[in-house]
Steps between C-alpha positions, in 0.01 A plus 500: 500500500414221274154430367493172691555677835227750417257217419578323828452821694168565324385142571579536873321834508191349336500212750508743793255749346247297305261686277159360435347573167189288559204693636415435862202277568185696566312410819158344454222707653180319581183702515197408703169438334277808494249516783138592466520770769646835399806618689432823693703800386742663740531875493834659578524853633817705489621684804674829446612554858875556526691226675775612737760230544737539791862415422625165623803661662597773746734774381699702749735788422792539739722806500726642775337328799151560364257241367194579290225256398406546134143376555441760772646775280281398207190495724577850635556635150177345369308650793653842431417475129141408583473791748631745238271359230784374280469209259746238627462262205849580365679534835880509521678518837858622544658449843787732588619393847774763523227770488268288719227540237305283259402684183214387280360584159165394360251608236356762737826668603807461719588525865710367786459350845740494793658168588433406859 
């Protein structure tokens, strides 16, 4: 390509993609005059309660004419973990429909439940 073609191409590119080197104008912020009355302080307290957020979807597992609701399985497994005194903070659930079992592993141990 010739230098002239390259310059034309660069000019068209710059027209389509302009670059601004000037700094953007800063918005003007007006402040109100100070009042004679002091503004009361607001205290903020932190809450440390865990927040359980339900998923925004329903998950079903279908296998050989059987259907299993993942939310129901998770609830059963959490109840079983709580009954056995296991820590379910790091819970992993493995569904194996051909065995009709859902296996789980958590910080407190492992186990399985029968799929209904």
